[in-house]
C-alpha positions, 0 to 999 in steps of 0.5 A, spaced: 499 500 499 502 506 497 504 512 503 499 517 504 501 523 500 501 528 506 497 535 505 499 541 504 497 543 513 500 537 516 507 539 511 507 546 515 505 543 521 511 538 520 515 545 518 514 548 524 514 543 530 522 541 527 522 548 526 520 550 535 524 544 536 531 547 532 528 553 536 529 550 544 535 545 542 531 539 543 530 533 538 523 530 541 525 524 535 521 519 535 516 523 540 515 528 535 507 526 536 508 529 543 511 536 543 505 536 536 500 535 542 503 540 546 502 545 541 495 545 540 490 549 542 483 545 544 480 549 538 484 546 533 483 539 536 476 539 536 476 542 528 481 536 527 476 531 531 482 528 535 481 526 542 487 530 546 487 538 545 495 540 550 489 542 556 492 536 559 499 537 557 499 544 560 496 540 567 502 535 569 507 540 567 503 544 571 507 541 576 513 539 574 514 546 574 512 547 580 517 542 582 523 543 578 523 550 580 523 547 588 528 543 586 532 549 581 531 554 589 532 549 594 540 549 592 541 556 594 539 554 601 535 560 602 530 562 608 524 559 606 520 565 606 524 569 601 524 561 596 516 562 595 516 569 595 520 567 588 518 561 587 512 564 586 514 569 582 518 564 576 511 560 576 505 565 575 502 567 568 506 573 566 513 569 567 510 564 563 509 568 557 515 572 557 518 566 557 513 565 551 514 570 548 522 570 547 521 562 545 517 566 538 511 560 541 505 565 537 508 562 530 508 554 533 501 555 537 496 550 532 490 554 532 481 553 530 479 557 525 474 561 530 481 564 535 483 565 527 477 569 525 478 572 532 483 575 538 488 570 534 493 567 539 492 569 545 498 572 552 494 566 556 493 560 550 502 561 551 504 560 558 499 555 557 503 551 552 510 553 555 507 548 561 506 543 555 512 544 553 514 542 560 510 536 560 513 534 554 519 535 555 518 531 561 515 525 558 520 525 551 523 518 550 518 513 553 519 516 559 513 515 565 510 521 570 514 518 578 518 523 583 524 518 580 523 520 573 530 523 574 533 523 568 525 527 566 527 533 571 533 534 569 531 535 562 527 540 565 530 543 570 536 544 564 530 548 560 527 552 565 536 555 565 536 555 559 528 559 558 528 562 564 535 563 568 539 564 561 534 569 558 534 574 565 527 573 565 527 569 573 531 575 575 527 581 572 520 577 575 524 576 582 525 585 582 517 584 584 519 580 590 516 585 596 523 583 600 520 587 607 514 583 608 519 577 607 524 580 611 519 582 616 515 576 617 522 573 618 523 578 624 517 576 627 519 569 626 524 569 631 521 575 635 525 580 632 524 587 634 523 591 627 528 597 626 525 604 626 530 608 622 530 612 615 535 612 611 540 618 609 539 622 603 548 620 599 549 624 594 544 622 588 540 617 592 539 614 599 542 609 604 540 604 609 545 600 613 542 597 620 545 591 623 538 586 624 538 579 628 546 579 627 546 581 621 549 587 617 548 591 610 547 597 606 541 599 601 543 603 597 537 606 592 534 612 588 529 613 594 528 611 601 523 605 599 529 602 595 534 603 599 531 598 605 529 593 599 535 592 597 537 593 604 532 587 606 534 583 599 541 583 603 539 580 609 535 575 607 541 572 602 545 571 607 540 568 612 541 561 611 538 556 614 545 554 619 544 561 620 537 562 622 538 557 626 543 558 630 539 564 631 533 562 634 536 557 638 540 564 641 533 568 643 
């Protein structure tokens, strides 16, 4: 029986998949159908009468992203409240959208006529597709969803390091962490009174030098608030778990 000649639509899809694999630097090989499913919005799946869209992969990718980000941040050995805030910043839709834009996903997502004739690919579709792709990366080469799937986690961690951290997106997300609130929470837990002094005017900006919980830092910024935030960020960065424990034992 002769091989069926692929349609022009199918040829274009294969070209998109090939281009996307080159873009993210991952060859899916025989698992290209996984990546195809990851970029297929439900509107396209409904028109093509296929059983699955990328929604179930998005569901799995959300969990894998959460756990992998946790594994990455855990290595920083920072204060728990700060790690929690950083994780929130990395897994929120706005960060995923920035990653998807960096990957140029709007060129690769398959959508149906209803979407094409309406608003087109939306921001939510892009952020959802990032999660679906993460799941596809985790599952390629016949891997199963398991906490023991170290190969899958290693691939996802590499992807996150390249597209979240190496691009600078993670650092921009971290700039939204409320360092002062996190530090205040830690001070309350340790029974440490929150300092009241104001930052001092220095040149074109302000400086805030103070010791708290046995840690001293000099915060600098264009405004008093910026100086305080810089100071809090430095103090939190110095609060390793061992230092926190020593301080707690000394109270």
